[in-house]
C-alpha positions in Angstrom: -180.4 -133.9 -161.2 -180.9 -137.2 -159.3 -179.9 -137.3 -155.7 -177.0 -139.5 -154.9 -177.8 -142.5 -152.7 -175.9 -145.4 -151.1 -176.8 -147.6 -154.1 -174.7 -145.3 -156.3 -171.6 -146.2 -154.4 -169.2 -149.0 -155.1 -165.7 -149.9 -154.1 -162.8 -148.3 -156.0 -160.3 -150.8 -157.3 -156.9 -150.3 -158.8 -157.1 -151.0 -162.6 -155.2 -154.0 -163.7 -154.9 -155.5 -160.3 -156.4 -158.5 -158.5 -156.7 -160.0 -155.0 -155.5 -163.5 -154.4 -155.5 -165.7 -151.4 -152.8 -168.2 -150.6 -152.3 -170.7 -147.7 -148.8 -171.8 -146.9 -148.2 -175.5 -146.8 -145.3 -175.0 -144.4 -146.8 -172.7 -141.7 -150.6 -173.0 -142.5 -150.7 -169.2 -142.5 -153.1 -167.6 -144.9 -152.1 -164.6 -147.0 -154.0 -162.0 -148.8 -151.9 -161.1 -151.9 -152.5 -158.0 -154.1 -151.1 -158.3 -157.6 -150.8 -155.4 -160.0 -150.1 -156.4 -163.6 -147.8 -154.5 -166.0 -149.5 -151.8 -168.0 -148.0 -152.6 -171.4 -148.9 -156.2 -172.5 -145.8 -158.1 -173.5 -144.5 -161.6 -173.7 -141.3 -160.5 -172.0 -140.6 -161.5 -168.4 -140.9 -158.5 -166.1 -139.4 -157.5 -162.8 -141.4 -158.0 -159.7 -141.5 -155.6 -156.7 -142.5 -157.3 -153.5 -143.9 -155.6 -150.4 -143.3 -158.2 -147.7 -145.8 -157.1 -145.1 -148.5 -154.7 -146.3 -151.5 -154.4 -144.0 -154.4 -152.7 -145.9 -152.4 -152.7 -149.1 -151.0 -149.2 -148.5 -147.6 -149.9 -149.8 -149.0 -151.9 -152.8 -151.2 -149.1 -154.0 -148.5 -146.4 -153.4 -145.8 -148.3 -155.2 -148.0 -149.3 -158.1 -149.3 -145.8 -158.6 -145.8 -144.3 -158.5 -144.2 -146.8 -160.8 -147.0 -146.5 -163.4 -146.6 -142.7 -163.3 -142.8 -143.1 -163.9 -143.4 -145.1 -167.0 -144.3 -141.8 -168.8 -140.7 -140.7 -168.6 -139.4 -144.1 -169.8 -137.0 -144.2 -166.8 -138.2 -147.4 -165.3 -139.4 -150.7 -166.8 -142.9 -152.0 -166.6 -143.2 -154.1 -163.4 -145.5 -156.4 -161.5 -146.1 -155.3 -157.9 -147.0 -157.8 -155.2 -148.3 -156.8 -151.8 -148.2 -159.6 -149.2 -150.5 -159.5 -146.1 -150.2 -162.4 -143.6 -153.6 -162.9 -142.0 -152.7 -163.0 -138.3 -154.7 -162.3 -135.1 -153.8 -158.9 -133.5 -151.5 -160.4 -130.9 -149.5 -162.4 -133.4 -149.2 -159.3 -135.7 -147.8 -157.3 -132.8 -145.3 -160.0 -132.0 -144.3 -160.2 -135.7 -143.6 -156.5 -135.7 -141.3 -156.8 -132.6 -139.5 -159.8 -134.2 -138.6 -157.6 -137.2 -136.1 -155.8 -134.9 -134.5 -158.9 -133.3 -131.4 -159.9 -135.2 -131.6 -163.6 -134.2 -135.3 -163.8 -135.2 -136.0 -161.1 -137.7 -139.4 -162.7 -138.3 -137.5 -165.7 -139.7 -140.6 -167.8 -140.2 -142.2 -165.1 -142.3 -139.1 -164.5 -144.4 -138.8 -168.3 -145.0 -142.5 -168.4 -145.9 -142.2 -165.6 -148.4 -139.1 -167.1 -150.0 -140.2 -170.7 -150.2 -144.0 -170.5 -150.5 -145.3 -167.1 -151.6 -142.7 -166.2 -154.3 -142.8 -169.6 -155.9 -146.6 -169.3 -156.0 -146.4 -165.9 -157.7 -143.8 -166.9 -160.2 -145.8 -170.1 -161.1 -148.9 -168.0 -161.7 -147.4 -164.9 -163.5 -144.6 -164.4 -166.0 -141.7 -163.1 -163.9 -138.0 -162.5 -164.3 -136.6 -164.3 -161.3 -133.3 -162.4 -161.7 -135.1 -159.1 -161.2 -136.9 -159.4 -157.9 -136.9 -156.3 -155.6 -138.1 -156.1 -152.0 -139.4 -152.8 -150.6 -140.2 -151.8 -147.0 -140.6 -148.7 -144.9 -140.1 -148.1 -141.2 -140.5 -151.5 -139.5 -140.9 -153.3 -142.8 -137.8 -151.4 -144.0 -136.1 -153.1 -141.1 -137.5 -156.4 -142.3 -136.2 -155.7 -145.8 -132.8 -154.9 -144.4 -132.8 -158.3 -142.5 -133.5 -160.0 -145.8 -130.4 -158.4 -147.2 -128.2 -159.0 -144.2 -129.2 -162.6 -143.5 -130.5 -163.8 -146.8 -128.7 -165.4 -149.7 -129.1 -162.8 -152.5 -132.7 -163.9 -153.3 -133.4 -160.4 -154.6 -131.5 -158.2 -157.1 -132.6 -155.1 -155.2 -133.4 -154.0 -151.6 -135.1 -150.7 -150.8 -135.1 -150.0 -147.1 -136.9 -146.7 -146.4 -136.4 -145.2 -143.0 -135.4 -148.5 -141.3 -135.4 -148.2 -137.5 -131.7 -149.1 -137.1 -131.8 -147.6 -133.6 -133.8 -150.7 -132.5 -130.7 -152.8 -133.1 -128.5 -150.9 -130.7 -124.9 -152.4 -130.8 -126.2 -155.3 -132.8 -126.0 -153.1 -135.8 -122.2 -153.3 -135.7 -122.3 -157.1 -135.1 -124.7 -157.6 -138.0 -122.5 -155.7 -140.4 -119.5 -157.6 -139.3 -121.3 -160.9 -139.6 -122.3 -160.1 -143.2 -118.6 -159.9 -144.1 -118.3 -163.6 -143.2 -121.4 -164.7 -145.1 -121.3 -167.2 -148.0 -122.5 -166.1 -150.5 -121.1 -162.6 -150.2 -123.8 -159.9 -150.6 -124.7 -159.0 -154.1 -127.2 -156.7 -155.9 -128.3 -153.2 -155.1 -129.1 -151.8 -151.7 -130.9 -148.4 -151.4 -131.0 -146.9 -148.0 -132.9 -143.6 -147.3 -134.0 -141.5 -144.4 -136.0 -138.2 -144.3 -133.9 -135.2 -143.2 -136.5 -134.3 -140.5 -136.2 -137.8 -138.9 -133.1 -136.4 -137.2 -134.0 -132.9 -136.3 -131.0 -130.9 -135.1 -131.2 -129.8 -131.5 -134.1 -132.1 -130.7 -133.7 -135.0 -128.3 -135.3 -137.4 -130.7 -132.7 -136.5 -133.3 -129.8 -136.8 -130.9 -131.0 -140.2 -129.4 -132.5 -142.0 -132.4 -129.8 -140.9 -134.9 -131.7 -142.1 -137.9 -129.4 -140.4 -140.4 -126.2 -141.1 -138.5 -126.9 -144.8 -138.2 -128.0 -145.2 -141.8 -124.9 -143.4 -143.1 -122.7 -145.5 -140.9 -124.1 -148.7 -142.3 -123.8 -147.4 -145.9 -120.2 -146.4 -145.4 -119.3 -149.6 -143.6 -120.7 -151.7 -146.5 -118.9 -149.5 -149.1 -115.6 -149.9 -147.2 -115.9 -153.7 -147.5 -115.7 -153.2 -151.3 -118.0 -156.2 -152.1 -117.4 -156.9 -155.8 -121.1 -157.5 -156.7 -122.8 -155.1 -154.4 -123.8 -151.5 -155.0 -124.9 -149.3 -152.1 -126.7 -146.0 -152.4 -127.8 -143.9 -149.4 -129.9 -140.7 -149.4 -131.0 -138.2 -146.9 -134.2 -136.9 -148.4 -134.5 -133.1 -147.9 -137.5 -131.7 -145.9 -139.0 -135.1 -145.4 -140.4 -136.6 -142.2 -140.8 -140.3 -141.4 -144.1 -140.5 -143.1 -143.5 -138.3 -146.1 -140.1 -139.9 -146.9 -141.6 -143.2 -148.3 -143.1 -141.9 -151.6 -139.8 -140.1 -152.3 -137.8 -143.2 -151.5 -139.9 -145.2 -153.9 -139.2 -142.8 -156.8 -135.5 -142.5 -156.2 -134.9 -146.0 -155.0 -136.8 -148.0 -157.7 -135.4 -145.7 -160.4 -131.8 -146.4 -159.1 -132.4 -150.2 -158.7 -134.4 -151.0 -161.9 -134.3 -147.9 -164.1 -131.9 -146.4 -166.6 -130.2 -143.1 -166.8 -132.1 -139.9 -167.8 -129.8 -139.6 -170.8 -130.8 -143.1 -172.0 -134.5 -142.5 -171.3 -134.7 -139.1 -173.0 -133.0 -140.5 -176.1 -136.1 -142.7 -176.6 -138.6 -139.8 -176.4 -140.5 -139.1 -179.6 -139.6 -135.9 -181.5 -141.7 -132.8 -181.0 -144.2 -132.5 -183.9 -143.2 -129.8 -186.4 -146.4 -127.7 -185.8 -145.9 -127.7 -182.1 -142.2 -127.0 -182.4 -142.8 -123.9 -184.6 -145.3 -122.6 -182.0 -142.9 -123.2 -179.1 -139.9 -121.6 -180.9 -142.1 -118.5 -181.7 -143.0 -118.1 -178.0 -139.6 -118.4 -176.2 -139.1 -116.4 -173.1 -135.7 -115.0 -172.1 -133.5 -117.6 -170.5 -132.7 -117.2 -166.8 -129.0 -116.8 -166.1 
């Protein structure tokens, strides 16, 4: 058996994906953009899932892998996933993260760049259904996603904000929700909010002070009470999940709810069990649990 050596090693790439670079004419900021193509070639326009700030491509790889796996159940459509990584020096990156929590800023230059520069570039290069754009973020990028919902103009059909750090807003949370009610256009689309159950551990000071669950549920209930005619809001406390483990679960549940179809609709399209396999299964049934 040959001994492995460094020459035997090569980078692993996600199949059906490519790396693009883009320079914004507006801000002169350079972006690294990961693009994962749909798995089933078709002439039809497909939804696009955007990850607005994705250092290292973590969210891009995770979302792409999860969505491709979910195709087997026929519960979600084939999608294109786009991970966006602004190339900033460390101090500018740290400042951007802080701005994501400031209501009056909310990294406004970045949001504007994504909407007016990056997305038009993507949709000019790849077939895309502009009416089915979804933006996804977790933790501080979940907060950025939420700001796109609160201060945007319905540029996306769906918003998935996983474990957004609403505590960073303080009393501005109430002001932002109230401000949204006066916005023109009124909010529309689907908003999925989620938090891990263990992000607000009972009896622990972090749970009592940060109130991750309480704040998320307050926002979801406040938006629901407004009864916006074209907005659907779904919130979920994910059992036994921490801040880090909640994201994959949120992707499964949130993107299914935003883009997918019901289990009944999906299962109706499953192919029938072949006769030979059916006979084998019927002959080996175990007693049903009651």
